[in-house]
C-alpha positions in Angstrom: 81.5 114.6 116.6 84.3 112.4 115.3 87.2 113.7 113.4 88.8 111.1 111.1 92.3 111.4 109.6 94.8 109.0 108.1 98.2 108.1 109.5 100.5 106.7 106.8 102.4 103.5 107.5 104.7 101.3 105.6 104.5 101.9 101.8 100.8 102.3 101.3 98.9 101.5 104.5 96.5 103.9 106.2 95.9 103.7 109.9 92.8 105.7 110.6 92.9 108.0 113.6 89.5 108.9 115.2 89.4 111.8 117.6 86.7 112.9 119.9 85.7 116.6 119.4 85.1 117.2 123.1 88.1 115.6 124.6 91.7 114.3 123.9 90.5 110.7 123.6 91.4 108.8 120.4 91.0 105.5 118.6 93.0 103.9 115.8 91.9 101.3 113.3 94.3 98.6 112.2 97.7 99.9 113.6 100.1 97.7 111.8 103.0 99.9 113.0 103.1 101.6 116.4 105.7 104.3 115.6 103.6 106.6 113.4 100.6 106.2 115.7 102.7 107.3 118.7 104.0 110.3 116.8 100.5 111.3 115.7 99.2 111.0 119.3 102.0 113.0 120.7 101.8 115.8 118.1 98.0 116.1 118.8 98.2 115.6 122.6 95.8 112.6 122.4 95.3 109.7 124.7 94.7 106.3 122.9 91.6 104.8 124.4 90.5 102.2 121.8 92.0 100.0 119.0 89.8 98.5 116.3 91.1 95.5 114.4 89.5 94.2 111.1 91.6 91.1 110.5 94.8 89.4 111.6 97.3 90.3 108.9 100.6 91.7 110.3 100.3 95.1 108.5 97.1 95.6 110.5 98.0 94.3 113.9 101.8 94.6 114.1 101.8 97.7 116.3 99.1 96.6 118.8 101.4 95.1 121.4 103.6 98.2 121.7 100.5 100.5 121.8 98.9 98.4 124.5 102.1 98.5 126.6 102.4 102.3 126.3 98.7 103.4 126.5 96.7 100.4 127.7 93.8 100.9 125.2 90.9 98.5 124.9 91.4 96.3 121.8 88.3 95.1 119.8 88.5 92.6 117.0 87.2 89.4 115.4 87.6 85.9 116.8 90.8 84.6 115.2 93.2 81.7 115.5 96.0 84.0 114.2 95.7 87.1 116.5 94.5 86.6 120.0 95.4 89.9 121.7 91.8 91.1 121.7 90.0 92.3 124.8 86.5 92.2 123.2 85.8 89.6 120.5 83.2 90.8 118.0 80.7 89.1 115.8 78.2 90.1 113.1 75.7 92.8 114.2 77.5 93.5 117.4 77.4 97.1 118.6 80.0 98.9 120.5 80.7 102.4 121.8 83.9 104.1 120.4 84.6 107.4 122.0 80.9 107.4 123.0 79.8 107.0 119.4 77.9 103.9 118.3 79.5 101.5 115.9 78.1 98.4 114.2 80.1 95.3 113.3 79.7 93.6 109.9 81.3 90.2 109.2 82.9 90.3 105.7 84.9 87.1 105.1 86.7 86.6 101.9 90.1 88.3 102.1 90.5 86.4 105.4 87.9 84.3 107.2 88.0 86.4 110.4 87.5 89.7 108.6 85.1 92.3 110.0 84.2 95.9 109.2 83.0 98.7 111.4 80.1 101.0 110.5 79.3 104.3 112.2 76.2 106.5 111.7 75.3 109.5 113.7 72.8 112.3 112.9 74.4 115.3 111.3 77.4 113.4 109.9 77.8 111.1 106.8 78.1 107.4 107.8 81.6 106.0 108.0 82.8 102.6 107.1 86.1 101.0 108.0 86.3 97.9 105.7 89.9 96.9 106.2 91.1 95.0 103.2 87.6 93.9 102.0 86.7 96.9 100.0 89.2 99.2 98.4 88.6 102.4 96.4 88.1 101.0 92.9 88.8 97.4 94.0 88.7 94.7 96.7 91.1 92.5 98.6 92.6 89.3 97.3 91.1 86.0 98.4 93.8 84.7 100.7 91.4 82.5 102.8 87.8 82.8 101.7 86.0 81.9 98.6 84.7 84.1 95.7 81.2 83.5 96.9 82.0 84.7 100.4 83.8 87.8 99.1 81.0 88.6 96.7 78.4 88.3 99.5 80.6 90.5 101.8 80.9 93.2 99.1 77.2 93.1 98.4 76.6 93.7 102.1 78.8 96.7 102.1 77.2 98.0 98.8 73.8 98.0 100.5 74.9 100.7 102.9 73.7 104.3 102.2 75.4 105.9 99.2 76.8 108.8 101.2 78.7 106.4 103.5 82.4 107.5 103.5 84.7 104.5 103.0 88.0 104.6 104.9 90.0 101.8 103.2 93.2 100.5 104.6 95.5 101.0 101.6 96.3 103.5 99.0 95.7 101.2 96.0 93.2 103.5 94.2 95.3 104.4 91.1 96.2 100.9 90.2 92.7 99.7 90.9 91.1 102.3 88.7 93.5 101.6 85.8 92.4 97.9 86.0 88.7 99.0 86.3 89.1 101.0 83.1 90.3 97.8 81.3 87.0 96.2 82.4 84.8 99.2 81.5 86.6 101.4 79.1 83.5 103.4 78.2 82.4 104.1 81.8 82.4 108.0 81.9 82.2 108.2 85.7 85.3 105.9 85.9 87.2 108.0 83.4 86.5 111.1 85.4 87.5 109.5 88.7 90.7 108.2 87.3 91.7 111.7 86.1 91.0 113.1 89.6 92.9 110.3 91.3 95.9 110.8 89.0 95.9 114.5 90.0 95.7 113.7 93.7 98.5 111.1 93.5 100.8 113.5 91.5 100.5 115.8 94.6 101.1 112.9 97.0 97.6 113.4 98.4 95.3 110.6 99.7 92.5 109.4 97.5 90.4 108.5 100.5 87.8 108.4 101.8 85.6 107.2 99.0 81.9 106.7 99.2 79.6 103.8 98.6 77.9 105.6 95.7 81.2 106.3 94.0 82.2 102.7 94.4 79.0 101.4 92.9 79.5 103.7 89.9 83.1 102.8 89.3 84.3 99.7 91.1 84.0 96.6 88.9 83.8 94.3 91.9 80.5 96.0 93.0 79.3 96.1 89.4 79.3 92.4 88.5 75.6 92.5 87.4 76.2 95.3 85.0 76.1 94.2 81.3 79.5 95.8 80.5 81.2 94.0 83.3 79.5 90.7 82.4 80.6 91.1 78.8 84.2 91.9 79.8 84.3 88.8 82.1 82.9 86.6 79.3 85.5 87.9 76.9 88.4 87.4 79.4 87.3 83.9 80.4 86.0 82.6 77.1 82.8 81.5 78.7 79.3 83.2 78.6 78.6 84.8 81.9 75.2 86.3 80.8 73.3 83.7 82.7 75.8 82.9 85.4 75.5 84.0 89.0 77.1 87.4 89.8 79.5 85.6 92.1 81.0 83.8 89.1 81.4 87.0 87.2 83.1 88.4 90.4 85.4 85.3 90.5 86.5 85.9 86.9 87.1 89.6 87.4 89.1 88.9 90.6 91.2 86.3 88.7 91.8 88.8 85.9 93.0 91.4 88.4 95.2 88.9 90.1 96.9 88.1 86.8 97.0 91.6 85.4 
């Protein structure tokens, strides 16, 4: 069994710590800062065996070199022109063993062109998804390198995962994301209820993650671009009728709206 917990880094990053229930072996996902990882490992008497990288941005890879120097873990990640300190380069549908648990790789370009996500499913546990900066609770990543069509396709791929999949996003952006989502869908009851719960959690400085795929499909406008309410909101914002447009165009409009909100 895998135990998963967040390590806070910088202002709003989460580095996810995976622990094996039968040993002191550990894995971290996207260690942008080595110091909080080292502290967490020492406090729990864990040995770092594996690092998983989703994409090349510094707040996701900045701590890798120090962790490799101190613990010599195996580093897995995408092929990238920006970050080459990867021992095993991964591609779509690749499978790997992390602490003796099977993981599947999903390519999800959009935020960056090299972006990948990690999906884990084992009997007796809900599936787990580590989407990096592609999917956020209530939102999605900005389009720094990819196109709206690429990002929409990537999000559709993630949305097709089982509804009980737990989503371990890389940032605590949920509150701001849901406030924007409510501007898109002010009459969405599930969204209203979720926002109230997230406001409570953040008032107590508690994480809002993990989310689930089912919750995202009910409340995240970037996974709801085929819903009439979202289409209508995109049409009103852009001044163009989106009712017959591809869902990727509605996505592009909602993403532009969020960028300028």
